[in-house]
C-alpha positions in Angstrom: -149.7 178.2 184.7 -151.8 175.3 183.5 -149.4 174.6 180.6 -146.6 173.9 183.0 -148.7 171.8 185.4 -149.9 169.3 182.8 -146.4 168.0 181.8 -145.4 168.1 185.4 -148.4 165.9 186.3 -147.6 163.5 183.4 -144.0 163.2 184.5 -145.1 162.6 188.1 -147.5 159.8 187.2 -144.9 158.1 185.1 -142.3 158.3 187.9 -144.8 156.9 190.4 -145.7 154.1 188.0 -142.1 153.1 187.7 -141.7 153.1 191.5 -144.8 151.0 191.9 -143.6 148.5 189.3 -140.2 148.2 191.0 -141.8 147.7 194.4 -144.2 145.1 193.0 -141.3 143.2 191.4 -139.3 143.3 194.6 -142.2 142.2 196.7 -142.9 139.2 194.4 -139.2 138.3 194.7 -139.3 138.5 198.5 -142.4 136.3 198.6 -140.8 133.8 196.3 -137.6 133.6 198.5 -139.8 133.3 201.6 -141.8 130.4 200.2 -138.5 128.7 199.1 -137.0 129.1 202.5 -140.1 127.8 204.3 -140.1 124.7 202.1 -136.4 124.2 202.8 -136.9 124.5 206.5 -139.8 122.1 206.4 -137.8 119.6 204.4 -134.9 120.0 206.8 -137.1 119.4 209.8 -138.5 116.2 208.5 -135.1 115.0 207.3 -133.6 115.5 210.8 -136.1 113.1 212.3 -135.1 110.5 209.8 -138.7 109.9 208.6 -139.5 108.3 205.3 -142.3 109.6 203.0 -145.1 107.6 204.5 -144.2 108.7 208.1 -144.1 112.3 207.0 -147.5 112.1 205.3 -148.9 110.4 208.5 -147.4 113.2 210.6 -148.9 115.9 208.4 -152.4 114.3 208.5 -152.0 113.9 212.3 -151.3 117.6 212.7 -154.2 118.5 210.4 -156.8 116.8 212.7 -159.2 119.3 214.2 -159.6 119.5 217.9 -162.9 118.8 219.4 -164.4 121.3 221.9 -164.7 120.0 225.5 -167.8 121.1 227.3 -167.0 122.1 230.8 
């Protein structure tokens, strides 16, 4: 019984490793495509407004300012 289980376990581990490698590769590809699409959307957004580079940088800095808490 044990002699048949050992090769089966080895085969199962190899098959699972192949599947894990494929999923990791596909996940990396999807993340790359997502970052690329996000960059394209951002560039498209700023191009639509007709802003030059300095105005875009100013708008990014403006959006990055932290809000202060108001005590009520």
